N, C-alpha and C positions, 0 to 999 in steps of 0.2 A: 350584646354586641357593642363594642366601643366605638366603631366607626359608623357613619351614616352609609346608606346604600351607595350614594353618589361618590363618597370618598373611596369606598372599597372598589367600586367599578372603575374609577379613575386610576387607581393603583394597578388593577388587573389589566386595564387597557395599556398602560405604560409597560408593564411586564411583558404583555403579548407583543408589543411593538419591538421591544429590545430582544426578546428571546426568539420569537417566531417570525419577526419581520412583518407582522400584520399592520395594515393601516386601520384607522378608526372604523371605517365602514365594514371591514372584515371582522373586527372584534365584535361590533354590535350585531352583525348578521349571524354570528356563531351562537349556538346554544351553550348553556353552562356545561353540559356533558362534552360537547365538542372542544371547548376550551380546556377542560380538565384533561381530556384525552391528549390534546396537542401538547400540553405541558407535562404529560407523563404522570398525572396525578390519579388516574383511575386504578382502582383495585377491584377485586371481585365484589366487595360490599359497597362500592362507591355509589352505585345506582340507588340502593336503598337509603343511603345517607343524603342524597341530593334533594332537590325540591322541584316541584312542578311549576307550570306556567302560572297557575292561580296563586301560588305562594309568592312568585316573583312579582306579579301584579300588585299583591297586597303590600309587599315591601316597598315597591316603587311609590304607591299611593301614600304610604306612611312617611316616606322620605320627603314627599312634596307637600306634606301637611294637609292632605285631603281627609 
């Protein structure tokens, strides 16, 4: 991965604001699956390619240097 989690999240937050009209709290309240669905990115195999809350937590901890 070339970007940090924070940089990727910021880019997705901006994309969701421009494309979906979401405010930051709406972005952060959405699950990755909800965001993908709202952006039209889901396909039949998308659920298998995604990640769960535990993986998200690990990525967030890594991004914060813990």
